[in-house]
C-alpha positions in Angstrom: 0.0 0.0 0.0 1.3 3.5 -0.9 2.1 6.0 1.8 -0.7 8.6 2.2 -0.2 12.0 0.6 -0.7 14.4 3.5 -1.2 17.5 1.3 -3.9 15.8 -0.9 -5.6 14.4 2.2 -5.7 17.8 4.0 -7.1 19.5 0.8 -9.7 16.8 0.4 -10.7 17.1 4.1 -11.0 20.9 3.9 -13.1 20.5 0.7 -15.4 18.1 2.5 -15.9 20.5 5.5 -16.4 23.4 3.1 -19.0 21.6 1.0 -20.8 20.1 4.1 -20.9 23.5 5.9 -22.1 25.3 2.7 -24.9 22.8 2.4 -25.8 23.0 6.1 -25.8 26.8 5.8 -28.0 26.6 2.7 -30.5 24.5 4.6 -30.4 26.9 7.6 -31.0 29.8 5.3 -34.1 28.2 3.9 -35.4 27.1 7.3 -34.5 30.0 9.6 -35.2 33.7 9.4 -32.5 36.4 10.0 -32.6 37.4 13.7 -33.5 33.9 15.0 -32.4 33.4 18.6 -29.1 31.5 19.3 -30.7 28.3 20.6 -33.0 27.9 17.6 -30.1 28.3 15.2 -27.9 26.1 17.3 -30.5 23.3 17.5 -31.2 23.3 13.8 -27.6 23.6 12.6 -26.2 21.3 15.3 -28.7 18.6 14.4 -27.8 19.0 10.7 -24.1 18.9 11.6 -24.5 15.8 13.7 -26.4 14.1 10.9 -23.6 15.0 8.5 -20.5 14.4 10.5 -21.8 11.8 13.0 -23.2 9.4 10.4 -20.5 9.8 7.7 -18.6 6.6 8.7 -21.3 4.3 9.9 -21.5 2.5 6.5 -17.8 1.9 6.7 -18.3 0.3 10.1 -21.1 -1.9 8.8 -19.4 -3.0 5.6 -15.7 -3.1 6.6 -15.9 -3.7 10.3 -14.4 -0.4 11.4 -15.0 0.6 15.0 -17.5 3.4 14.9 -17.8 4.8 18.4 -14.9 7.3 18.1 -16.1 8.4 14.7 -19.6 9.0 16.0 -18.3 10.9 19.0 -16.1 13.0 16.8 -19.1 13.7 14.5 -21.2 14.8 17.4 -18.5 17.2 18.5 -18.1 18.6 15.0 -21.8 19.0 14.6 -22.1 20.8 18.0 -19.2 23.1 17.1 -20.8 23.8 13.7 -24.1 24.6 15.4 -22.4 27.0 17.9 -20.4 28.8 15.2 -23.4 29.3 13.0 -25.6 30.4 15.9 -23.0 32.9 17.1 -22.6 34.4 13.6 -26.3 34.2 12.5 -27.5 37.5 11.0 
């Protein structure tokens, strides 16, 4: 197996986060009005973030026997951070 290319992997990871967060922001823009309170934005965006990041590797666990607990915990953390950032910056 070839050694991983860190530069390509980092660029692909950043692209994944940008596309995922753009899509989450797009959904939030459709569902939420400007001026919504922090908790409403946090709940909506946090839930979308958890669905995006927390479930991203479950199929790998099912099909390839990967341990999923750490990936799910990381995904929940990423989702909650995404929710907090969007809520803090919501217009």
